[in-house]
matplotlib code that plots the C-alpha trace (Angstrom):
import matplotlib.pyplot as plt

x = [10.9, 7.5, 5.5, 2.2, -0.8, -1.2, -4.7, -4.3, -8.1, -8.6, -10.0, -8.1, -9.1, -7.5, -6.5, -4.8, -6.6, -4.1, -5.8, -3.3, -4.6, -8.1, -10.3, -13.2, -15.2, -14.8, -17.6, -17.8, -18.1, -15.3, -11.8, -10.0, -13.3, -15.1, -16.5, -13.0, -14.2, -17.5, -15.9, -13.6, -16.2, -18.8, -16.9, -15.0, -18.6, -19.3, -16.0, -16.3, -19.7, -18.3, -15.9, -12.9, -11.9, -10.7, -8.4, -7.9, -5.0, -5.3, -3.7, -5.0, -6.3, -7.4, -5.7, -9.2, -9.4, -8.8, -5.8, -8.6, -12.1, -14.6, -16.6, -18.7, -18.5, -15.1, -13.9, -11.3, -10.0, -6.3, -5.9, -2.2, -0.4, 1.8, 2.5, 0.7, -3.1, -4.3, -3.0, -2.0, -3.5, -2.6, 0.1, 1.9, 1.6, 4.7, 6.8, 4.6, 4.7, 7.9, 6.2, 3.1, 4.9, 6.8, 3.4, 1.5, 4.8, 5.0, 1.2, 2.1, 5.0, 3.1, 1.4, 2.0, 3.8, 1.1, -1.7, -2.5, -3.1, -3.0, -2.9, -5.1, -4.2, -6.2, -4.7, -1.1, 0.1, -1.1, 0.3, 3.9, 2.6, 1.7, 4.4, 6.7, 4.1, 4.1, 7.8, 8.2, 4.8, 5.7, 1.7, 0.1, -0.4, -3.8, -3.9, -7.0, -6.1, -9.6, -8.1, -5.0, -3.0, -2.3, -5.9, -6.6, -4.0, -5.3, -8.8, -8.0, -10.7, -9.7, -7.3, -7.2, -3.8, -2.1, -1.0, 2.4, 5.2, 5.8, 2.4, 2.6, 6.3, 4.8, 1.7, 3.8, 6.1, 2.9, 1.3, 4.7, 4.7, 1.2, 0.2, -3.0, -5.1, -8.5, -10.4, -13.7, -14.5, -13.0, -12.3, -9.8, -8.6, -7.2, -6.1, -3.8, -2.4, -2.2, -0.5, 1.0, 2.0, -0.1, -0.5, -4.0, -4.2, -3.1, -6.2, -9.8, -12.5, -14.3, -17.4, -18.4, -21.9, -24.4, -26.3, -29.5, -31.0, -30.7, -31.0, -34.6, -37.0, -39.5, -41.8, -40.3, -42.8, -42.0, -37.8, -38.1, -40.5, -37.7, -34.9, -37.0, -37.0, -40.7, -42.4, -43.3, -40.2, -37.7, -34.5, -31.2, -28.7, -25.0, -23.2, -19.8, -16.7, -16.5, -13.5, -12.9, -12.7, -15.8, -17.5, -20.3, -19.6, -21.0, -24.4, -24.8, -24.2, -25.9, -29.0, -28.4, -28.8, -31.8, -33.4, -32.5, -34.0, -37.4, -37.4, -39.5, -38.7, -38.9, -35.6, -33.2, -29.6, -29.0, -25.4, -24.7, -20.7, -17.8, -15.0, -12.0, -8.6, -7.6, -11.3, -10.1, -7.9, -11.7, -14.1, -16.8, -16.5, -20.0, -21.7, -20.1, -20.8, -24.4, -24.6, -22.8, -25.4, -28.2, -29.6, -28.5, -32.1, -32.1, -29.0, -29.4, -26.3, -26.1, -23.2, -22.2, -24.7, -24.5, -26.1, -29.7, -30.1, -28.4, -31.0, -33.5, -31.3, -31.7, -35.3, -36.2, -34.5, -35.7, -32.2, -29.1, -25.9, -22.5, -20.4, -16.9, -14.0, -13.1, -14.5, -13.3, -16.6, -19.1, -20.8, -23.1, -24.6, -25.5, -26.8, -29.0, -30.4, -31.0, -33.2, -35.1, -33.6, -32.4, -28.8, -27.4, -23.7, -20.5, -19.4, -16.2, -14.4, -16.8, -20.0, -20.5, -20.9, -22.5, -25.5, -27.5, -27.5, -30.9, -32.2, -31.5, -30.1, -28.2, -24.3, -23.5, -20.1, -18.1, -18.7, -20.0, -22.8, -25.1, -25.0, -25.5, -28.8, -30.4, -30.0, -31.6, -34.6, -34.5, -35.2, -36.8, -39.5, -41.1, -42.4, -43.1, -39.7, -38.1, -40.8, -39.9, -36.0, -36.5, -38.2, -35.3, -32.6, -33.9, -33.7, -30.2, -29.0, -30.2, -27.4, -24.7, -24.4, -21.6, -22.3, -21.5, -18.4, -16.9, -17.3, -15.7, -13.0, -12.6, -12.1, -9.4, -7.9, -8.0, -6.2, -3.5, -3.5, -2.8, -0.3, 2.0, 5.6, 5.1, 6.7, 5.3, 2.2, 4.5, 8.0, 10.9, 12.5, 14.9, 12.0, 14.4, 16.5, 13.4, 11.7, 15.2, 15.6, 12.0, 12.7, 15.6, 13.8, 11.3, 13.2, 11.2, 13.2, 11.4]
y = [-22.2, -20.6, -19.0, -19.4, -21.1, -25.0, -23.6, -20.9, -20.4, -19.8, -17.0, -15.2, -16.1, -12.7, -9.5, -6.6, -3.2, -0.3, 3.7, 5.9, 9.0, 8.6, 6.3, 4.6, 5.4, 9.0, 10.9, 11.6, 14.9, 17.1, 16.6, 14.0, 11.7, 11.2, 8.1, 6.0, 5.9, 4.5, 2.5, 0.9, 0.1, -1.2, -3.7, -4.6, -5.8, -7.9, -9.3, -10.4, -11.9, -14.0, -15.4, -13.2, -11.5, -7.9, -5.8, -2.2, -0.2, 3.7, 6.8, 7.4, 11.4, 11.4, 10.5, 9.4, 6.4, 2.8, 0.7, -1.3, -1.1, -3.7, -1.8, -5.1, -9.0, -9.8, -6.0, -4.8, -1.2, -0.6, 2.9, 3.4, 6.4, 8.2, 11.4, 14.3, 13.2, 16.7, 19.1, 16.8, 16.7, 14.2, 16.3, 16.3, 12.1, 11.2, 12.2, 9.7, 6.7, 5.3, 5.2, 4.1, 1.5, 0.1, -0.5, -2.4, -4.6, -5.1, -6.2, -8.8, -10.1, -10.6, -13.3, -16.7, -16.6, -16.5, -14.6, -12.2, -14.0, -10.4, -6.6, -4.1, -0.4, 2.4, 5.7, 6.0, 6.9, 3.6, 1.8, 2.9, 1.1, -1.8, -2.5, -3.3, -5.3, -7.3, -7.7, -8.7, -11.1, -12.3, -12.0, -10.1, -6.5, -5.1, -1.6, 0.9, 4.4, 6.3, 9.3, 10.0, 13.1, 13.3, 13.2, 15.9, 18.3, 17.8, 19.5, 21.8, 24.5, 28.0, 28.5, 25.4, 23.8, 21.2, 17.9, 17.7, 16.0, 13.8, 12.2, 11.5, 9.9, 7.9, 6.8, 5.4, 3.4, 1.7, 1.3, -0.5, -2.4, -4.2, -7.4, -6.1, -2.8, -2.4, 0.7, 1.9, 2.2, 1.3, 5.1, 4.7, 1.6, 3.4, 6.2, 3.7, 2.3, 5.4, 7.8, 5.5, 2.5, -0.2, -3.5, -4.1, -7.5, -6.7, -3.9, -5.4, -3.3, -3.2, -0.6, 0.9, 0.4, 1.8, 0.8, -0.4, -1.1, 2.0, 4.5, 3.9, 6.2, 7.8, 10.6, 13.6, 15.6, 13.7, 14.1, 17.9, 18.3, 16.2, 18.5, 22.1, 22.5, 23.9, 21.7, 24.3, 25.0, 23.5, 21.8, 21.3, 19.6, 19.1, 16.7, 16.4, 18.2, 21.9, 22.7, 23.8, 20.0, 19.4, 22.8, 23.7, 27.2, 26.3, 25.1, 28.2, 30.5, 28.5, 28.6, 32.6, 32.6, 30.4, 32.9, 35.9, 34.3, 34.1, 36.4, 35.0, 31.6, 29.3, 27.5, 26.4, 25.0, 23.0, 22.2, 19.6, 19.2, 21.0, 22.4, 20.3, 20.6, 24.1, 24.8, 25.3, 28.4, 30.2, 27.9, 30.6, 31.8, 29.9, 31.7, 34.9, 34.2, 33.6, 37.2, 38.8, 36.9, 38.6, 34.6, 34.0, 33.3, 30.6, 29.0, 26.4, 24.9, 21.7, 19.9, 16.8, 13.8, 10.4, 8.1, 7.8, 11.3, 11.6, 9.6, 12.1, 14.7, 12.7, 12.2, 15.8, 17.0, 17.1, 17.2, 16.2, 18.1, 16.6, 19.4, 18.2, 18.9, 15.3, 12.2, 8.8, 7.4, 9.6, 7.7, 10.2, 10.4, 6.4, 7.1, 10.0, 7.7, 4.6, 7.0, 8.0, 11.2, 12.0, 13.4, 16.4, 16.1, 17.1, 14.8, 14.0, 10.7, 8.1, 10.0, 8.8, 5.7, 6.8, 8.4, 7.3, 10.5, 11.7, 8.5, 8.7, 12.0, 14.6, 15.0, 18.7, 19.1, 21.9, 24.4, 27.0, 28.6, 29.6, 25.7, 24.7, 26.9, 25.7, 22.4, 23.1, 24.6, 21.8, 19.4, 21.1, 22.9, 19.5, 17.5, 14.6, 14.2, 14.5, 12.1, 9.4, 10.0, 9.0, 5.9, 5.1, 6.2, 3.6, 0.8, 1.8, 1.9, -1.6, -2.5, -1.4, -2.8, -3.3, -7.0, -7.0, -4.9, -7.4, -10.6, -8.3, -7.8, -11.5, -12.4, -9.6, -11.2, -14.6, -13.6, -11.9, -15.2, -17.3, -15.0, -14.4, -14.3, -12.7, -9.4, -6.3, -4.6, -2.7, -3.4, -1.3, -0.8, -3.9, -6.5, -9.4, -7.7, -6.6, -9.9, -11.6, -8.5, -9.4, -13.1, -12.4, -9.9, -12.7, -15.9, -16.9, -19.2, -20.3]
z = [-2.4, -4.0, -1.5, -3.5, -1.5, -1.5, -2.2, -4.8, -4.7, -1.1, 0.7, 3.5, 7.1, 8.3, 6.9, 8.3, 6.5, 6.9, 7.1, 8.2, 7.8, 8.7, 11.0, 10.0, 13.0, 12.4, 11.3, 7.6, 6.3, 8.2, 8.7, 6.5, 6.9, 3.7, 1.7, 2.1, 6.1, 5.1, 2.5, 4.7, 7.7, 5.6, 3.2, 6.7, 8.5, 5.2, 5.1, 8.5, 7.7, 5.1, 7.5, 6.7, 10.5, 9.8, 11.8, 10.8, 12.0, 12.0, 13.4, 16.9, 17.1, 20.7, 23.8, 25.0, 22.2, 23.6, 21.9, 20.5, 19.7, 18.4, 15.3, 14.6, 15.4, 13.2, 12.9, 15.4, 15.0, 16.3, 17.3, 16.9, 18.7, 16.0, 16.7, 18.4, 18.7, 17.2, 15.0, 12.0, 8.5, 6.0, 4.1, 7.5, 8.1, 6.3, 9.3, 11.1, 9.0, 10.3, 14.1, 13.1, 10.7, 14.0, 15.9, 12.9, 12.8, 16.9, 16.8, 14.3, 15.7, 18.8, 16.9, 15.5, 12.2, 9.5, 11.5, 8.9, 5.0, 3.4, 3.8, 2.1, 2.3, 1.7, 0.3, -0.8, 3.0, 3.8, 0.8, 2.2, 5.6, 3.5, 1.3, 4.1, 5.9, 2.6, 2.8, 6.6, 6.5, 3.2, 2.5, -0.6, -0.7, -2.0, -2.5, -3.3, -3.9, -3.6, -5.2, -7.4, -6.8, -10.9, -11.1, -8.8, -10.0, -13.4, -12.5, -9.7, -8.3, -8.7, -5.8, -4.1, -3.7, -5.9, -4.2, -3.8, -6.0, -3.0, -2.9, -6.8, -6.2, -3.3, -5.3, -8.0, -5.3, -3.8, -7.0, -8.5, -5.4, -4.7, -5.8, -6.8, -7.3, -7.1, -8.6, -8.6, -12.1, -15.4, -15.9, -12.7, -13.9, -17.3, -15.3, -13.2, -16.2, -18.3, -15.5, -13.5, -15.6, -13.6, -15.4, -16.4, -15.5, -12.1, -11.7, -10.1, -10.8, -7.6, -7.3, -4.1, -2.8, -0.3, 2.6, 0.9, 4.3, 5.2, 2.5, 1.3, -0.2, 2.8, 3.7, 2.8, 4.8, 7.8, 7.1, 6.5, 9.9, 11.5, 10.2, 10.8, 7.5, 5.4, 3.3, 0.6, -0.8, -3.5, -1.6, -3.1, -0.6, -0.7, 1.5, 2.0, 3.4, 2.6, 0.5, -3.0, -4.4, -3.4, -5.2, -2.6, -3.9, -7.4, -5.7, -3.9, -6.9, -9.0, -6.7, -6.4, -10.4, -10.6, -7.9, -9.9, -13.1, -11.2, -8.1, -5.4, -6.3, -3.1, -3.7, -1.0, -0.6, 1.9, 3.2, 5.1, 5.9, 7.6, 6.4, 5.7, 3.7, 2.2, 3.2, 6.6, 5.5, 5.2, 7.1, 6.7, 3.1, 2.1, 4.6, 3.1, -0.4, 0.3, 2.0, -1.0, -3.4, -1.2, -0.4, 3.4, 3.7, 1.4, 2.5, 5.5, 7.1, 9.0, 10.3, 9.6, 10.3, 11.4, 9.2, 10.7, 10.3, 6.8, 5.4, 6.2, 4.7, 1.2, 1.6, 2.6, -0.8, -3.9, -5.5, -4.3, -5.8, -6.3, -7.9, -7.0, -9.6, -9.4, -7.4, -7.8, -7.4, -5.2, -2.3, -1.6, -5.2, -4.7, -1.3, -2.3, -5.5, -3.1, -0.8, -4.0, -4.4, -8.2, -8.2, -10.2, -10.6, -12.5, -15.3, -13.7, -12.6, -11.0, -11.3, -14.7, -13.3, -9.7, -11.7, -15.1, -17.1, -18.2, -16.0, -12.4, -12.3, -14.7, -15.3, -16.1, -18.3, -16.4, -13.7, -15.2, -13.2, -16.1, -16.9, -12.9, -12.7, -15.9, -14.7, -11.7, -13.8, -16.0, -13.4, -10.7, -13.3, -14.1, -11.2, -13.2, -14.8, -11.4, -9.7, -12.7, -12.2, -8.3, -8.9, -11.5, -9.1, -6.4, -9.1, -10.3, -6.6, -6.1, -8.4, -6.2, -2.2, 0.1, -0.3, -3.8, -3.1, -0.9, -2.9, -5.2, -2.8, -1.9, -5.3, -5.7, -2.4, -3.6, -7.3, -4.9, -2.6, -5.6, -7.3, -4.3, -5.1, -8.5, -9.5, -8.6, -10.1, -13.0, -13.9, -14.8, -17.9, -17.4, -16.6, -16.5, -13.9, -12.2, -11.7, -10.6, -7.5, -6.8, -6.3, -4.4, -2.0, -1.5, -1.5, -4.3, -6.8, -10.0]

ax = plt.figure().add_subplot(projection="3d")
ax.plot(x, y, z, "-o")
ax.set_aspect("equal")
plt.show()
């Protein structure tokens, strides 16, 4: 019997979202919390507003967390106990996938059959769990990678550690099993095809968004006063996790070079975030770098900021810098532009979509410090150009909203539901044999 829905165009009533390694309720900017956290929570809220309830399964990182939290009407976060609450980073988590998966399956087993219509996994660790849940529940699996090991390893920062081969293997398995894949950009979709063998017709391009009700232009002087920043300086902000991949050192070095070229220039680097990943090995590295470069007085550090304070950072800055070695999209760039601040970004990954070059900001090829210092001067030395870019940035960001992202996700879910029981997203060399194995495993006879 075919398990294709009797209503192939229907949208799901309830989905299980899996995000093993980081909770959507965690503060972005430190640990493993970043843009993916924002993505999961914002899309869940939007889906719930459209009639699709969302249950998010994540690993509990504190004994103080309740088993279930309501994140918003129609959105529940289930904190699953899997391994010690603290002391594990995402590279340790493969050892905890079995207890995590067991609890996810137990939760569903307590429900009436067919409780979840679909599983959506985020990042490859969650995909491993989603693959098993999909088979047990006989519902479609939609997977969003967010980052890909093969892409990250091709653009490592100096001294950074490559992603382990176990991750690449795990990613390939999940991509092979998913009923549908979502990619942030057309570029990422091509990477899924070229590097992982995904079938193009199983990939849906779903650009992330920004909270356009929160991130809006505002009074710069008031924002600076609120943050304790000087009113008469040029401020370039970095927002994100402090680790080699995100390259905040590039901004600090570029600011030092710009000041060297024009001694006495009132230019400040504002670094907002906390150490993460390999950055934890030297958590004070940026402070030490600023001291070595002689610009300690021109660098301000702030801890990760909640959203209502983060908008003040964007408004306070003349520019926001995103010098990452790789970004699947770059939510910071979009949020900054929505707040009316142009973005200076590396020409990598999804940043070419998030930022319109010479329109809402500037894209820099490579990470040479003279190039970045020159780009800072090019933008900051022409206030009229910078002001025009800020106006265009708001218009550019208006094309991206979480509401639009949610509608795209629902379209992907609908396609997955209408195609339930089909073979996975990629097939082995012997396609006929692969399809036969798939049909026997799922009970699909056609």
